[in-house]
N, C-alpha and C positions, 0 to 999 in steps of 0.2 A: 558449310563454312569453307570457302575456298582459301585455305590457309596460305599455300605457296604463292598464289597470285597476289593476295593482299600484302604479304610480306615483301614480295618483289616490287610491288608498286610503292610501298613505304620506303624501300631501299632507294628507289629512283628519286623519290621525293626528297630524301635526305641529301643525296648527291647533288641534285639539280637545283631544287628550291632552297634548301638550307645551306648548300655549298659546304657540307660537313667534310672533315678530313676522313681518309680511309679508315683510320683507327677508330674514330668516333662512330662511323657507320657500322663497323664491326661490332662495337660494344652494344649499340642499339639493337642490331639484328640478333645478336646472341641472347640479349635479355628477352626480346620478344619470343624467340624460339623456345627459351626455357619456360616461359609462361604458357605457350601453346602445348608443350608436353604436359604441363600441370593440368591444363583444361581437358586434355585427352584422358588423363588419368581420372579426373573427376567426372568424366562422361558429360562434358559440356560442349555442345556442338555448334553453338551460335555465339558470336561476340556479344550480342544483345542480352544474352542470358547471364552475363557476368554481373554480379551485384557487389555491394559493399562487403557482405559476408564472404563471398568467394575470395575477395582480395585479402581479407583478414586470414583466411585459411592459407592462402598462398604465402603471406608474410610469416606465418607460423612455420611453414616448411622451410623458408629461407633462414630463419633464426636457428632451426634445428641443424642447419649446415654450418653453424658457428661463423656466419658471415658478419663482417663489421657493419656498424650502423651506416657508415659511408657507402659501402657496397649496396646495402639494401636501399638507401636513398637514391642511388644512381639507377637501380633497376626500376624503382617506382617512377622516377623521372622519365625513363625510357618508355615505360608503358603508358604514362600520361600523354606523352607526345604521340605515341602510336594511336591511342584512342582519339586524340584530337584530330589526327589524320583520318581515321575511320569515320568520325562524325562529319568532317568536312566533305568526305566522299559519299555521304549518305548511307553508309553501311550500318551505322548505329545511330540512335536518336539522342543518346546522351553519353557522357564520359564518366563512368563510375569512379575513376581515379582522381577526379577533381576534388572529391570530398575526403580523400585519404590524406591525413597529415604525415609529413615526413618525420621519421625518428630523428631526434636531436643528435647531431654529430658531436663527437668529442673534439673540443678545441685543442689543437696541438700546435705549439709554436714551431715555426720553421727552423730547421737546423742551419747554422751558418758557421763559417770559419772566423776565428779571431785573427787579428793582423799578424801576430807572431807565427801562427800556423801557416799563413799564406807565404810568409817570408821563406820558410823551409821548403815549401812547394816550388816557389819560383827559383830556388837555388839548386834543384835536384838534377836538372838536365845538362847534358854535355852539348853545348851550343856549337861545337865544331862539327857535329854530325847532322845529316839531313833529318833524321828522326827526332833528334834533340831539338832542332830548330822548329820542326813542325809541332812537337808537343808543347814547347814554350809558347808558340803562337796561339795554339788552341786554348791554353790556360789563360793567357793574357786577354784574348778576345772574350772569353767567358766572363772573366772578372770585370773587364772594361765596359761590357755592354749589357750583361744580364740576360742574354738571349737564351732560347731553348736549344736543346741539342738538335731537334728537328730543323731548327732554323740555321744552326751553324753548318750542318752538312750541305745545305743548299747554296751557301754563299759562293758566288762566282767572282772572277777577277774584276769584271766591270761593275760589280756592286760596290766596290771599295773606292772611295774618293779621297785620295791622300791630300788633296789641296785644301780640303776643309775637315779632314779626319772624320768622315761619316761612312757608315755601311748601310746600304739598302737591304732591309730584312724582309724576307717573304714569310709572313707569319701564318697563323691559323686562318682557315677559310680564305686563303689567297689574299689576305689583307697585307698591305705593305706599309712599312714605316722606316724612317731614317733614325739611326742611333749613332751618337758620337762615340769616339774612343780617344784615349790620351796618348801621350808620347811613348810610354812603355809598350803599349799594344802596337803603336805605329812602327817602332823599331823592330819588334818581334815579327810583325807581318812582312815588313820590307826585307828583312834578313831571310825569312823563309821563302818568299816569292822569288827573290833574286838569286838565292843559292840552293837551299835544300830542296825546294820544290822542283827545280830544274833537274837535280840528280835523281829524284824519285820518278820523274816523267820518263827518264831513259829506260826504266825497267818495264815499261808498258808500251805497247804499240797503239794504244787508244789515246786519241787526242781528247782532252777535256778542259773546260774552263773552270771547273770546280776548284776552289782554292785548296781545300784540305784533302790530301791523298793518303792511302795506306802504304805499307812498305813495299807493295808491288806496283805502285804508281797509278793505282785506280782510285776513284773517289771513295773516301772513307765513309763507312756506315755509322749509324747511331750506336750500334753495338760495338763497333770498333773504337769509337770515341770513349765509351764507358770503360773499355778494356785499358785504353791509354791512361785514363785518369786513375784507375785502380792500381796500375803499375807504378804511377808516380807517387801515390800514397805509400806504397811499400818501400820505395827507394828513399822517401823522405823520413821513414821510420815513425810516421805519425800513427797514433792509435785510433784516431777518428776515421769514420768512413767518408767516402767521397762519391758524388754523383753529379751530373750536370746541373740538376735543380738546386743542389746545395750551393753551388757557385752562384746561381741566380739569386738564391736567398741572401747570400753574402753581399752581392752587389747592391741589392735593395736595402738591406739592413745598414750597411756602411754609409750609403748615401743619406738615408733618413737620420742616422745618428749624427751626421755632420751638418744637418740643417736643411737638406733638400726638401722641397715641398712635395706633398703627396701626389698632386696632379702631374707634376713633371715626371716623377718616378712611374706613375701609372702609364704615361705616354711612352716612356722608354721600354717598359716591360711588355707593352702591347696588350694590357688588360682592358677589356670592354667596360668592366664595372669597377668603380673606385673601391667597392667592398673587397674585391680580390686583392687589392694593394694594401688595404688597411691591416692585414694580418702581419705586415712587417713593422708596424708601429711599436712593437715591443722594444725594449732598450736593454743594452748590456750593462753589466755591473760597472765596467770601465767607464761607460758613458754617464751612468748615474753619478759616479764619483767625480767625474770631470765637471758636470753641471753643478754639483754640490760645492766643489772647491771654488768654482768661478762665481757662484751666486750667493753663497751664504756668508754673511758678515763675519762670523766667528769660526769659519772652517779652518 
């Protein structure tokens, strides 16, 4: 079993044919390599020798590591894709992972901010400083567009069209979409681009068209954005946690609670499947009360 060559070929397949992101490729390859270590320990030398029983033993080992059902499901999905590739290449005659059912994942509602919490966040920055202007622009763009942190750090100046208030977003798998933004995000972006960003650029000799910069004038990283958000939470004295995806959840939740249709929100979030967007159809207590008061004759 030429493990390394098969894994390398699978990696190329993911990058070229599937157009998967570097992080996705890493997860797939890590999962496959973990399975190969298990096969070596079980003295299984051919991919064709893997049976339903082999997979069950592997799953038992995973559960012994106290992995979540979601993590186990991801590994099974990775290995199913790997065996699909091996079958297509003629290395195996069947895919034993096709008959393995995924463990049911625990349904967890996405966390989101209530409007009063957001008000505190939006008031925390000193907008007279370059860093304050940058942080405000980051927060406003996240809440206005619902984009991912990986998408935010890629935004370049020419991606923003202030004439129609849209941003060209470069999403997963190099897929592009336009997302609108409102007047608050417009003001924050214009202030930062015209003032704060110019000051930050003076700290670096590197020219860049990336919109968001760190305090040294270089393009900010995903890790840097997360640090910025955590610091904002501390200054706002909020007890809740914050991460870019929580702002994405907030964007989707607030839109749906105010009557936006699911397909439109799916388009703005860049979800391939509507089922990914449906997780946001939960409602808040405030929204339930609002609907009740407006709709019930004796409310």
